[in-house]
A tleap script that builds the chain and sets N, CA, C and O, in Angstrom:
source leaprc.protein.ff14SB
mol = sequence {
  NMET LEU LYS ALA LYS ASP ILE MET THR LYS
  ASP VAL VAL THR ILE HIE PRO GLU ALA THR
  VAL GLU GLU LEU ALA ARG LEU LEU ILE GLU
  HIE LYS ILE SER GLY VAL PRO VAL VAL ASP
  ASN GLU ASN LYS LEU VAL GLY ILE VAL THR
  GLU ASN ASP LEU ILE ARG LYS ASN LYS ARG
  PHE HIE ILE PRO THR VAL ILE ARG LEU PHE
  ASP ALA TYR ILE LEU LEU GLY SER GLY LYS
  ALA GLU GLU GLU ILE ARG LYS CMET
}
set mol.1.N position { -0.051 5.314 -43.651 }
set mol.1.CA position { -0.170 4.295 -42.815 }
set mol.1.C position { -0.303 4.618 -41.335 }
set mol.1.O position { 0.300 5.533 -40.774 }
set mol.2.N position { -1.166 3.762 -40.752 }
set mol.2.CA position { -1.425 4.174 -39.254 }
set mol.2.C position { -0.431 3.535 -38.416 }
set mol.2.O position { 0.026 2.408 -38.605 }
set mol.3.N position { -0.130 4.314 -37.495 }
set mol.3.CA position { 0.836 3.831 -36.617 }
set mol.3.C position { 0.222 3.715 -34.974 }
set mol.3.O position { -0.724 4.267 -34.412 }
set mol.4.N position { 1.010 2.952 -34.628 }
set mol.4.CA position { 0.696 2.741 -33.040 }
set mol.4.C position { 0.459 3.844 -32.230 }
set mol.4.O position { -0.349 3.704 -31.313 }
set mol.5.N position { 1.056 5.007 -32.407 }
set mol.5.CA position { 0.792 6.249 -31.695 }
set mol.5.C position { -0.591 6.980 -31.690 }
set mol.5.O position { -1.094 7.761 -30.882 }
set mol.6.N position { -1.137 6.323 -33.168 }
set mol.6.CA position { -2.333 7.042 -33.567 }
set mol.6.C position { -3.558 6.316 -32.821 }
set mol.6.O position { -4.577 6.919 -32.482 }
set mol.7.N position { -3.343 5.004 -32.615 }
set mol.7.CA position { -4.391 4.452 -31.801 }
set mol.7.C position { -4.165 4.013 -30.184 }
set mol.7.O position { -5.047 3.499 -29.496 }
set mol.8.N position { -2.849 4.311 -29.743 }
set mol.8.CA position { -2.767 4.006 -28.440 }
set mol.8.C position { -3.443 5.016 -27.379 }
set mol.8.O position { -3.707 6.208 -27.540 }
set mol.9.N position { -3.675 4.089 -26.099 }
set mol.9.CA position { -4.351 4.868 -25.169 }
set mol.9.C position { -3.413 5.858 -24.373 }
set mol.9.O position { -2.367 5.498 -23.833 }
set mol.10.N position { -3.880 7.078 -24.363 }
set mol.10.CA position { -2.602 7.903 -23.663 }
set mol.10.C position { -3.112 8.310 -22.249 }
set mol.10.O position { -2.398 8.968 -21.492 }
set mol.11.N position { -4.303 7.922 -21.930 }
set mol.11.CA position { -4.583 8.121 -20.285 }
set mol.11.C position { -4.540 6.689 -19.817 }
set mol.11.O position { -5.554 6.002 -19.686 }
set mol.12.N position { -3.171 6.226 -19.543 }
set mol.12.CA position { -3.244 4.851 -19.006 }
set mol.12.C position { -3.323 4.673 -17.694 }
set mol.12.O position { -2.732 5.414 -16.909 }
set mol.13.N position { -4.101 3.620 -17.302 }
set mol.13.CA position { -4.368 3.223 -15.933 }
set mol.13.C position { -3.449 2.091 -15.743 }
set mol.13.O position { -3.192 1.165 -16.512 }
set mol.14.N position { -2.889 2.416 -14.260 }
set mol.14.CA position { -1.673 1.543 -13.856 }
set mol.14.C position { -2.142 0.965 -12.486 }
set mol.14.O position { -3.023 1.382 -11.733 }
set mol.15.N position { -1.323 -0.094 -12.370 }
set mol.15.CA position { -1.506 -0.735 -10.810 }
set mol.15.C position { 0.018 -0.983 -10.297 }
set mol.15.O position { 0.947 -1.106 -11.096 }
set mol.16.N position { 0.154 -1.033 -9.150 }
set mol.16.CA position { 1.371 -1.172 -8.385 }
set mol.16.C position { 1.593 -2.898 -8.148 }
set mol.16.O position { 0.618 -3.647 -8.090 }
set mol.17.N position { 2.677 -3.278 -8.053 }
set mol.17.CA position { 2.845 -4.601 -7.964 }
set mol.17.C position { 2.259 -5.395 -6.574 }
set mol.17.O position { 1.972 -6.590 -6.522 }
set mol.18.N position { 2.172 -4.523 -5.591 }
set mol.18.CA position { 1.710 -4.930 -4.324 }
set mol.18.C position { 0.034 -5.018 -4.306 }
set mol.18.O position { -0.504 -5.584 -3.354 }
set mol.19.N position { -0.669 -4.517 -5.244 }
set mol.19.CA position { -2.135 -4.769 -5.353 }
set mol.19.C position { -2.475 -6.326 -5.316 }
set mol.19.O position { -1.733 -7.214 -5.737 }
set mol.20.N position { -3.865 -6.515 -4.673 }
set mol.20.CA position { -4.231 -7.979 -4.697 }
set mol.20.C position { -4.900 -8.067 -6.100 }
set mol.20.O position { -5.264 -7.146 -6.832 }
set mol.21.N position { -4.974 -9.543 -6.305 }
set mol.21.CA position { -5.859 -9.724 -7.475 }
set mol.21.C position { -7.247 -9.134 -7.474 }
set mol.21.O position { -7.773 -8.588 -8.443 }
set mol.22.N position { -7.762 -9.296 -6.328 }
set mol.22.CA position { -9.067 -8.596 -6.123 }
set mol.22.C position { -9.029 -7.047 -6.820 }
set mol.22.O position { -9.702 -6.621 -7.757 }
set mol.23.N position { -8.158 -6.477 -6.143 }
set mol.23.CA position { -7.996 -4.853 -6.929 }
set mol.23.C position { -7.877 -4.827 -8.339 }
set mol.23.O position { -8.469 -4.089 -9.126 }
set mol.24.N position { -6.927 -5.841 -8.602 }
set mol.24.CA position { -6.834 -5.816 -10.143 }
set mol.24.C position { -8.068 -6.142 -10.897 }
set mol.24.O position { -8.393 -5.391 -11.817 }
set mol.25.N position { -8.734 -7.094 -10.633 }
set mol.25.CA position { -9.902 -7.616 -11.330 }
set mol.25.C position { -10.916 -6.307 -11.129 }
set mol.25.O position { -11.623 -6.113 -12.117 }
set mol.26.N position { -11.103 -5.429 -10.090 }
set mol.26.CA position { -12.148 -4.632 -10.000 }
set mol.26.C position { -11.655 -3.261 -10.695 }
set mol.26.O position { -12.456 -2.400 -11.061 }
set mol.27.N position { -10.345 -3.151 -10.831 }
set mol.27.CA position { -9.658 -2.035 -11.920 }
set mol.27.C position { -10.020 -2.352 -13.549 }
set mol.27.O position { -10.327 -1.513 -14.396 }
set mol.28.N position { -9.903 -3.689 -13.714 }
set mol.28.CA position { -10.282 -4.056 -15.112 }
set mol.28.C position { -11.763 -3.499 -15.363 }
set mol.28.O position { -12.159 -2.599 -16.103 }
set mol.29.N position { -12.414 -4.321 -14.518 }
set mol.29.CA position { -14.101 -4.087 -14.619 }
set mol.29.C position { -14.425 -2.691 -14.796 }
set mol.29.O position { -15.045 -2.218 -15.748 }
set mol.30.N position { -13.868 -1.955 -13.617 }
set mol.30.CA position { -14.376 -0.512 -13.572 }
set mol.30.C position { -13.788 0.388 -14.744 }
set mol.30.O position { -14.377 1.453 -14.927 }
set mol.31.N position { -12.768 0.114 -15.510 }
set mol.31.CA position { -12.353 0.808 -16.284 }
set mol.31.C position { -12.639 0.203 -17.784 }
set mol.31.O position { -12.221 0.698 -18.830 }
set mol.32.N position { -13.446 -0.978 -17.654 }
set mol.32.CA position { -13.608 -1.898 -19.049 }
set mol.32.C position { -12.425 -2.026 -19.851 }
set mol.32.O position { -12.442 -1.797 -21.060 }
set mol.33.N position { -11.379 -2.390 -19.214 }
set mol.33.CA position { -9.908 -2.848 -19.902 }
set mol.33.C position { -9.791 -4.160 -19.640 }
set mol.33.O position { -10.401 -4.701 -18.717 }
set mol.34.N position { -8.825 -4.900 -20.604 }
set mol.34.CA position { -8.469 -5.933 -20.503 }
set mol.34.C position { -6.892 -6.304 -19.920 }
set mol.34.O position { -6.379 -7.398 -19.686 }
set mol.35.N position { -6.461 -5.185 -19.815 }
set mol.35.CA position { -4.977 -5.291 -19.295 }
set mol.35.C position { -4.642 -4.032 -18.559 }
set mol.35.O position { -5.258 -2.967 -18.579 }
set mol.36.N position { -3.606 -4.332 -17.937 }
set mol.36.CA position { -3.051 -2.909 -17.139 }
set mol.36.C position { -1.491 -3.013 -16.780 }
set mol.36.O position { -0.937 -3.986 -16.269 }
set mol.37.N position { -1.000 -1.997 -17.098 }
set mol.37.CA position { 0.619 -1.929 -17.094 }
set mol.37.C position { 0.853 -2.051 -15.260 }
set mol.37.O position { -0.020 -1.690 -14.471 }
set mol.38.N position { 1.935 -2.515 -14.918 }
set mol.38.CA position { 2.191 -2.620 -13.475 }
set mol.38.C position { 3.405 -1.636 -13.597 }
set mol.38.O position { 4.186 -1.675 -14.547 }
set mol.39.N position { 3.501 -0.733 -12.537 }
set mol.39.CA position { 4.243 0.044 -12.263 }
set mol.39.C position { 4.842 0.025 -10.916 }
set mol.39.O position { 4.228 -0.427 -9.950 }
set mol.40.N position { 6.239 0.594 -10.826 }
set mol.40.CA position { 6.620 0.664 -9.362 }
set mol.40.C position { 6.342 2.111 -8.792 }
set mol.40.O position { 5.719 3.004 -9.367 }
set mol.41.N position { 6.853 2.153 -7.710 }
set mol.41.CA position { 6.927 3.818 -7.047 }
set mol.41.C position { 7.131 4.914 -7.781 }
set mol.41.O position { 6.486 5.947 -7.602 }
set mol.42.N position { 8.113 4.770 -8.735 }
set mol.42.CA position { 8.552 5.698 -9.575 }
set mol.42.C position { 7.899 5.830 -11.011 }
set mol.42.O position { 8.328 6.606 -11.865 }
set mol.43.N position { 6.896 5.051 -11.172 }
set mol.43.CA position { 6.057 4.771 -12.357 }
set mol.43.C position { 6.849 4.277 -13.482 }
set mol.43.O position { 6.635 4.642 -14.638 }
set mol.44.N position { 7.910 3.312 -13.097 }
set mol.44.CA position { 8.527 2.751 -14.092 }
set mol.44.C position { 8.027 1.418 -14.250 }
set mol.44.O position { 7.897 0.597 -13.342 }
set mol.45.N position { 7.719 1.234 -15.614 }
set mol.45.CA position { 6.992 -0.259 -16.043 }
set mol.45.C position { 7.815 -1.298 -15.502 }
set mol.45.O position { 9.040 -1.231 -15.599 }
set mol.46.N position { 7.215 -2.287 -14.920 }
set mol.46.CA position { 7.735 -3.527 -14.377 }
set mol.46.C position { 7.083 -4.730 -14.958 }
set mol.46.O position { 7.586 -5.845 -14.820 }
set mol.47.N position { 5.866 -4.508 -15.670 }
set mol.47.CA position { 5.159 -5.688 -16.133 }
set mol.47.C position { 3.868 -5.283 -16.707 }
set mol.47.O position { 3.605 -4.081 -16.749 }
set mol.48.N position { 3.017 -6.168 -17.162 }
set mol.48.CA position { 1.656 -6.181 -17.393 }
set mol.48.C position { 0.865 -7.254 -17.109 }
set mol.48.O position { 1.279 -8.411 -17.031 }
set mol.49.N position { -0.380 -6.865 -16.936 }
set mol.49.CA position { -1.486 -8.207 -16.492 }
set mol.49.C position { -2.442 -8.073 -17.225 }
set mol.49.O position { -2.933 -6.953 -17.368 }
set mol.50.N position { -2.919 -9.097 -17.833 }
set mol.50.CA position { -4.187 -9.224 -18.546 }
set mol.50.C position { -5.112 -9.852 -18.191 }
set mol.50.O position { -4.946 -10.497 -17.155 }
set mol.51.N position { -6.297 -9.927 -18.796 }
set mol.51.CA position { -7.466 -10.942 -18.224 }
set mol.51.C position { -7.002 -12.375 -18.552 }
set mol.51.O position { -7.394 -13.397 -17.988 }
set mol.52.N position { -6.171 -12.295 -19.481 }
set mol.52.CA position { -5.875 -14.132 -19.595 }
set mol.52.C position { -4.763 -14.432 -18.957 }
set mol.52.O position { -4.228 -15.514 -19.199 }
set mol.53.N position { -4.233 -13.600 -18.083 }
set mol.53.CA position { -2.970 -13.937 -17.110 }
set mol.53.C position { -3.989 -14.398 -15.846 }
set mol.53.O position { -3.571 -15.281 -15.097 }
set mol.54.N position { -5.335 -13.804 -15.596 }
set mol.54.CA position { -6.005 -13.939 -14.507 }
set mol.54.C position { -6.845 -15.400 -14.566 }
set mol.54.O position { -7.127 -16.052 -13.561 }
set mol.55.N position { -7.199 -15.795 -16.002 }
set mol.55.CA position { -7.766 -16.746 -16.338 }
set mol.55.C position { -6.794 -18.071 -16.068 }
set mol.55.O position { -7.113 -19.051 -15.394 }
set mol.56.N position { -5.620 -17.876 -16.710 }
set mol.56.CA position { -4.595 -18.968 -16.392 }
set mol.56.C position { -4.264 -19.323 -14.970 }
set mol.56.O position { -4.221 -20.484 -14.561 }
set mol.57.N position { -4.038 -18.282 -14.257 }
set mol.57.CA position { -3.996 -18.332 -12.865 }
set mol.57.C position { -4.996 -18.877 -11.848 }
set mol.57.O position { -4.778 -19.349 -10.732 }
set mol.58.N position { -6.320 -18.671 -12.603 }
set mol.58.CA position { -7.563 -19.030 -11.696 }
set mol.58.C position { -7.174 -20.235 -10.888 }
set mol.58.O position { -7.292 -20.136 -9.667 }
set mol.59.N position { -6.807 -21.158 -11.308 }
set mol.59.CA position { -6.643 -22.446 -10.622 }
set mol.59.C position { -5.908 -22.349 -9.141 }
set mol.59.O position { -6.153 -23.126 -8.219 }
set mol.60.N position { -5.161 -21.481 -9.093 }
set mol.60.CA position { -4.174 -21.346 -7.756 }
set mol.60.C position { -4.915 -20.274 -6.718 }
set mol.60.O position { -4.603 -20.302 -5.528 }
set mol.61.N position { -5.875 -19.359 -7.192 }
set mol.61.CA position { -6.457 -18.672 -6.408 }
set mol.61.C position { -7.708 -18.400 -6.850 }
set mol.61.O position { -8.002 -18.698 -8.008 }
set mol.62.N position { -8.690 -17.760 -5.955 }
set mol.62.CA position { -9.979 -17.408 -6.278 }
set mol.62.C position { -10.033 -15.775 -6.653 }
set mol.62.O position { -9.698 -14.865 -5.895 }
set mol.63.N position { -10.537 -15.643 -8.013 }
set mol.63.CA position { -10.995 -14.456 -8.693 }
set mol.63.C position { -12.344 -14.113 -8.071 }
set mol.63.O position { -13.103 -15.003 -7.687 }
set mol.64.N position { -12.599 -12.983 -7.986 }
set mol.64.CA position { -13.997 -12.776 -7.403 }
set mol.64.C position { -14.953 -12.789 -8.688 }
set mol.64.O position { -14.477 -12.363 -9.740 }
set mol.65.N position { -16.218 -13.233 -8.667 }
set mol.65.CA position { -17.063 -13.442 -9.404 }
set mol.65.C position { -17.902 -12.113 -9.685 }
set mol.65.O position { -18.469 -11.645 -8.697 }
set mol.66.N position { -18.039 -11.529 -10.743 }
set mol.66.CA position { -18.557 -10.284 -10.891 }
set mol.66.C position { -19.609 -10.438 -12.042 }
set mol.66.O position { -19.329 -10.810 -13.181 }
set mol.67.N position { -20.890 -10.095 -11.580 }
set mol.67.CA position { -21.971 -9.848 -12.507 }
set mol.67.C position { -22.432 -8.530 -12.931 }
set mol.67.O position { -22.329 -7.639 -12.087 }
set mol.68.N position { -22.915 -8.230 -14.062 }
set mol.68.CA position { -23.567 -6.840 -14.114 }
set mol.68.C position { -25.087 -6.809 -14.407 }
set mol.68.O position { -25.676 -7.591 -15.153 }
set mol.69.N position { -25.561 -5.919 -13.798 }
set mol.69.CA position { -27.188 -5.994 -13.584 }
set mol.69.C position { -27.253 -4.682 -13.996 }
set mol.69.O position { -26.593 -3.843 -13.382 }
set mol.70.N position { -27.982 -4.344 -14.991 }
set mol.70.CA position { -28.511 -2.807 -15.736 }
set mol.70.C position { -27.033 -2.183 -15.758 }
set mol.70.O position { -26.158 -2.783 -16.383 }
set mol.71.N position { -26.752 -1.031 -15.110 }
set mol.71.CA position { -25.443 -0.453 -15.180 }
set mol.71.C position { -24.733 -0.731 -14.046 }
set mol.71.O position { -23.794 0.038 -13.841 }
set mol.72.N position { -24.911 -1.636 -13.221 }
set mol.72.CA position { -24.051 -1.559 -11.893 }
set mol.72.C position { -23.109 -3.122 -12.030 }
set mol.72.O position { -23.439 -4.080 -12.728 }
set mol.73.N position { -22.273 -3.054 -11.431 }
set mol.73.CA position { -21.490 -4.022 -11.104 }
set mol.73.C position { -21.678 -4.826 -9.747 }
set mol.73.O position { -21.527 -4.275 -8.657 }
set mol.74.N position { -22.017 -6.163 -9.886 }
set mol.74.CA position { -22.079 -6.596 -8.426 }
set mol.74.C position { -21.087 -7.687 -8.333 }
set mol.74.O position { -20.903 -8.548 -9.193 }
set mol.75.N position { -20.400 -7.557 -7.086 }
set mol.75.CA position { -19.040 -8.685 -6.840 }
set mol.75.C position { -19.707 -9.712 -5.864 }
set mol.75.O position { -20.234 -9.485 -4.775 }
set mol.76.N position { -19.582 -10.666 -6.398 }
set mol.76.CA position { -20.168 -12.017 -5.697 }
set mol.76.C position { -18.775 -12.672 -5.086 }
set mol.76.O position { -17.665 -12.687 -5.620 }
set mol.77.N position { -19.200 -13.244 -3.718 }
set mol.77.CA position { -18.077 -13.740 -3.182 }
set mol.77.C position { -18.604 -14.394 -1.790 }
set mol.77.O position { -18.295 -15.510 -1.372 }
set mol.78.N position { -19.493 -13.427 -1.147 }
set mol.78.CA position { -20.025 -14.130 0.105 }
set mol.78.C position { -21.129 -14.637 -0.111 }
set mol.78.O position { -21.676 -14.268 -1.150 }
set mol.79.N position { -21.776 -15.533 0.659 }
set mol.79.CA position { -23.144 -16.096 0.441 }
set mol.79.C position { -24.170 -15.047 0.827 }
set mol.79.O position { -25.327 -15.115 0.411 }
set mol.80.N position { -23.762 -14.116 1.589 }
set mol.80.CA position { -24.765 -13.165 1.462 }
set mol.80.C position { -25.225 -12.295 0.664 }
set mol.80.O position { -26.388 -11.892 0.638 }
set mol.81.N position { -24.158 -11.892 -0.169 }
set mol.81.CA position { -24.337 -11.075 -1.382 }
set mol.81.C position { -25.134 -12.049 -2.361 }
set mol.81.O position { -26.063 -11.536 -2.985 }
set mol.82.N position { -24.904 -13.203 -2.529 }
set mol.82.CA position { -25.358 -14.130 -3.513 }
set mol.82.C position { -27.002 -14.204 -3.182 }
set mol.82.O position { -27.929 -14.022 -3.972 }
set mol.83.N position { -27.054 -14.514 -1.824 }
set mol.83.CA position { -28.670 -14.420 -1.517 }
set mol.83.C position { -29.473 -13.334 -1.851 }
set mol.83.O position { -30.651 -13.385 -2.203 }
set mol.84.N position { -28.755 -12.325 -1.718 }
set mol.84.CA position { -29.577 -10.942 -1.836 }
set mol.84.C position { -29.784 -10.863 -3.375 }
set mol.84.O position { -30.870 -10.433 -3.764 }
set mol.85.N position { -28.923 -11.207 -4.217 }
set mol.85.CA position { -29.104 -11.042 -5.662 }
set mol.85.C position { -30.005 -12.284 -6.128 }
set mol.85.O position { -30.527 -12.196 -7.239 }
set mol.86.N position { -30.213 -13.374 -5.398 }
set mol.86.CA position { -31.198 -14.310 -5.849 }
set mol.86.C position { -32.647 -13.720 -5.409 }
set mol.86.O position { -33.646 -14.007 -6.068 }
set mol.87.N position { -32.709 -12.963 -4.374 }
set mol.87.CA position { -34.097 -12.500 -4.018 }
set mol.87.C position { -34.525 -11.376 -5.071 }
set mol.87.O position { -35.702 -11.026 -5.161 }
set mol.88.N position { -33.746 -10.954 -5.680 }
set mol.88.CA position { -34.097 -9.762 -6.868 }
set mol.88.C position { -34.897 -10.516 -7.765 }
set mol.88.O position { -35.354 -9.987 -8.779 }
savepdb mol mol.pdb
quit
C-alpha cells in the first residue's frame, strides 16, 4: 500500500508569517505549487496557506493578477504594465 511518505514533497518551499500576500502569490506561481507551509524563524510550522485561502480572502485585499505568456509570468497591477501588454 502506498503511503504519504512515498508521495510527499521532500524539498519543501516555505514562507514566513510576515511575508506579504503579493510575495506569497509570486512564490506559488514561481514554484508552480498550490500551497505553502508558514514557518517561524526557527522553521517551526505555524500554519499553511493555499490558493483557496487567497481566493476566499480576495474580497478584502487585492491579489496581483498574473498572466502567463509563453514561458514568462507577467504581473499585472499597474496601468503601465497593462498598457505594455496590450501593445504586444
